[in-house]
Z-matrix of the N, CA and C atoms (Angstrom, degrees):
N
C 1 1.433
C 2 1.524 1 111.67
N 3 1.323 2 116.54 1 9.23
C 4 1.456 3 119.88 2 -179.66
C 5 1.519 4 111.67 3 -78.24
N 6 1.302 5 115.00 4 168.94
C 7 1.459 6 120.58 5 177.90
C 8 1.523 7 109.39 6 -85.62
N 9 1.311 8 115.90 7 133.22
C 10 1.443 9 120.85 8 176.28
C 11 1.519 10 110.61 9 -88.07
N 12 1.311 11 115.46 10 175.07
C 13 1.462 12 121.23 11 -179.37
C 14 1.525 13 111.26 12 -61.26
N 15 1.306 14 116.63 13 -41.03
C 16 1.465 15 120.51 14 -179.77
C 17 1.521 16 112.83 15 -61.83
N 18 1.323 17 115.53 16 -42.39
C 19 1.465 18 119.40 17 179.31
C 20 1.521 19 111.69 18 -65.64
N 21 1.335 20 116.13 19 -40.99
C 22 1.469 21 120.20 20 179.61
C 23 1.524 22 110.61 21 -64.28
N 24 1.319 23 117.55 22 -42.53
C 25 1.468 24 121.50 23 178.63
C 26 1.524 25 109.86 24 -62.80
N 27 1.326 26 117.32 25 -41.34
C 28 1.466 27 120.95 26 179.39
C 29 1.534 28 110.82 27 -64.52
N 30 1.316 29 117.14 28 -41.72
C 31 1.474 30 120.72 29 179.13
C 32 1.521 31 110.36 30 -64.04
N 33 1.322 32 117.29 31 -44.49
C 34 1.471 33 121.18 32 179.12
C 35 1.524 34 110.18 33 -61.97
N 36 1.322 35 117.16 34 -41.00
C 37 1.467 36 120.66 35 179.54
C 38 1.525 37 111.10 36 -63.93
N 39 1.316 38 117.23 37 -42.14
C 40 1.466 39 120.73 38 179.19
C 41 1.520 40 110.61 39 -65.32
N 42 1.325 41 116.95 40 -42.16
C 43 1.470 42 120.69 41 178.95
C 44 1.526 43 109.69 42 -62.49
N 45 1.322 44 117.81 43 -43.31
C 46 1.465 45 120.86 44 178.02
C 47 1.524 46 111.44 45 -61.54
N 48 1.314 47 116.89 46 -40.99
C 49 1.459 48 120.30 47 179.25
C 50 1.530 49 111.83 48 -67.23
N 51 1.319 50 116.70 49 -39.84
C 52 1.466 51 120.40 50 -177.30
C 53 1.523 52 112.88 51 -72.93
N 54 1.322 53 116.77 52 -44.34
C 55 1.459 54 120.12 53 -170.65
C 56 1.521 55 114.33 54 -107.71
N 57 1.314 56 118.23 55 -19.68
C 58 1.455 57 120.63 56 -177.67
C 59 1.524 58 111.48 57 79.55
N 60 1.307 59 116.52 58 159.57
C 61 1.454 60 122.18 59 -175.37
C 62 1.521 61 114.34 60 -67.27
N 63 1.320 62 117.47 61 -30.83
C 64 1.464 63 120.24 62 -176.65
C 65 1.519 64 112.24 63 -77.22
N 66 1.301 65 117.87 64 -27.45
C 67 1.464 66 121.86 65 -175.35
C 68 1.535 67 112.47 66 -84.19
N 69 1.320 68 118.13 67 -22.99
C 70 1.463 69 121.38 68 -174.78
C 71 1.530 70 112.76 69 -61.77
N 72 1.338 71 121.00 70 -44.95
C 73 1.477 72 118.81 71 178.42
C 74 1.533 73 112.78 72 -59.09
N 75 1.315 74 117.23 73 -36.57
C 76 1.469 75 120.27 74 177.07
C 77 1.522 76 110.98 75 -65.23
N 78 1.331 77 116.53 76 -41.10
C 79 1.456 78 120.29 77 178.98
C 80 1.528 79 111.15 78 -65.11
N 81 1.323 80 117.06 79 -42.07
C 82 1.463 81 120.77 80 179.72
C 83 1.527 82 111.26 81 -66.91
N 84 1.323 83 116.88 82 -36.40
C 85 1.462 84 121.00 83 177.31
C 86 1.524 85 109.91 84 -63.40
N 87 1.313 86 116.87 85 -45.08
C 88 1.458 87 121.32 86 177.85
C 89 1.521 88 111.82 87 -63.71
N 90 1.320 89 116.52 88 -40.30
C 91 1.461 90 120.89 89 178.21
C 92 1.527 91 110.31 90 -63.85
N 93 1.338 92 116.18 91 -42.64
C 94 1.464 93 120.51 92 178.58
C 95 1.516 94 112.09 93 -62.55
N 96 1.331 95 117.23 94 -41.38
C 97 1.469 96 121.00 95 177.70
C 98 1.524 97 110.31 96 -63.37
N 99 1.311 98 116.17 97 -41.41
C 100 1.466 99 120.06 98 179.36
C 101 1.518 100 112.16 99 -63.23
N 102 1.321 101 116.76 100 -42.97
C 103 1.464 102 120.90 101 178.80
C 104 1.521 103 110.09 102 -64.72
N 105 1.346 104 116.93 103 -41.56
C 106 1.463 105 120.96 104 179.88
C 107 1.527 106 110.69 105 -63.24
N 108 1.337 107 117.43 106 -43.82
C 109 1.462 108 121.14 107 178.70
C 110 1.529 109 110.90 108 -63.14
N 111 1.327 110 116.32 109 -39.02
C 112 1.459 111 120.22 110 178.87
C 113 1.529 112 110.77 111 -64.10
N 114 1.334 113 116.58 112 -44.86
C 115 1.468 114 120.24 113 178.82
C 116 1.519 115 111.24 114 -64.05
N 117 1.342 116 117.25 115 -41.94
C 118 1.461 117 120.66 116 178.67
C 119 1.526 118 110.69 117 -61.79
N 120 1.310 119 116.88 118 -43.64
C 121 1.460 120 121.00 119 179.62
C 122 1.528 121 110.29 120 -66.05
N 123 1.312 122 116.89 121 -38.95
C 124 1.458 123 120.87 122 179.06
C 125 1.526 124 110.30 123 -65.55
N 126 1.334 125 117.40 124 -44.08
C 127 1.459 126 121.14 125 178.90
C 128 1.517 127 110.59 126 -65.64
N 129 1.313 128 117.30 127 -38.79
C 130 1.462 129 121.61 128 178.58
C 131 1.522 130 110.24 129 -63.67
N 132 1.316 131 116.70 130 -41.26
C 133 1.459 132 121.47 131 179.26
C 134 1.523 133 110.25 132 -65.13
N 135 1.337 134 118.04 133 -41.56
C 136 1.456 135 121.33 134 179.29
C 137 1.525 136 110.68 135 -63.85
N 138 1.324 137 117.68 136 -42.79
C 139 1.459 138 119.68 137 -178.47
C 140 1.526 139 110.83 138 -68.54
N 141 1.338 140 117.99 139 -35.56
C 142 1.465 141 119.38 140 177.52
C 143 1.523 142 110.27 141 -70.01
N 144 1.335 143 118.16 142 -31.89
C 145 1.465 144 120.57 143 175.37
C 146 1.522 145 110.15 144 -64.85
N 147 1.327 146 117.44 145 -41.03
C 148 1.456 147 121.41 146 178.78
C 149 1.520 148 110.90 147 -65.19
N 150 1.309 149 117.52 148 -41.42
C 151 1.460 150 121.29 149 179.10
C 152 1.525 151 109.62 150 -64.32
N 153 1.324 152 116.89 151 -42.30
C 154 1.455 153 120.92 152 179.35
C 155 1.525 154 110.26 153 -62.64
N 156 1.320 155 117.16 154 -41.93
C 157 1.456 156 121.19 155 179.87
C 158 1.517 157 110.60 156 -62.75
N 159 1.333 158 117.30 157 -46.12
C 160 1.452 159 121.19 158 179.12
C 161 1.521 160 109.80 159 -63.19
N 162 1.329 161 116.59 160 -43.55
C 163 1.466 162 121.17 161 179.84
C 164 1.525 163 110.33 162 -61.95
N 165 1.307 164 117.65 163 -42.73
C 166 1.459 165 121.79 164 179.64
C 167 1.520 166 110.05 165 -64.06
N 168 1.342 167 117.60 166 -42.21
C 169 1.454 168 121.31 167 178.65
C 170 1.522 169 110.55 168 -62.21
N 171 1.345 170 118.08 169 -42.02
C 172 1.454 171 121.71 170 179.75
C 173 1.532 172 110.39 171 -64.03
N 174 1.320 173 116.99 172 -41.32
C 175 1.464 174 121.50 173 -179.35
C 176 1.518 175 110.16 174 -64.89
N 177 1.327 176 117.07 175 -40.49
C 178 1.451 177 121.23 176 179.54
C 179 1.525 178 110.47 177 -63.23
N 180 1.329 179 117.42 178 -41.59
C 181 1.459 180 121.83 179 178.88
C 182 1.532 181 110.97 180 -65.52
N 183 1.334 182 116.89 181 -37.34
C 184 1.456 183 121.12 182 -178.73
C 185 1.530 184 110.99 183 -69.07
N 186 1.349 185 116.77 184 -32.50
C 187 1.454 186 120.97 185 -179.92
C 188 1.521 187 112.30 186 -73.61
N 189 1.326 188 117.18 187 -23.14
C 190 1.478 189 121.26 188 -176.09
C 191 1.493 190 113.14 189 -70.63
């Protein structure tokens, strides 16, 4: 179910036709920023989950 060479070439050709050569670097830069923000938010969420878990464990021990 992977993409073959022909499909990738066709996709690149369509993107070039739609956006032009000058616009593609701007689009890739925006895409990269979006991916970076998503990863940062995901990592932030994971670390807050860990803090919450530790905090909950400490509270449970204090109640005992």
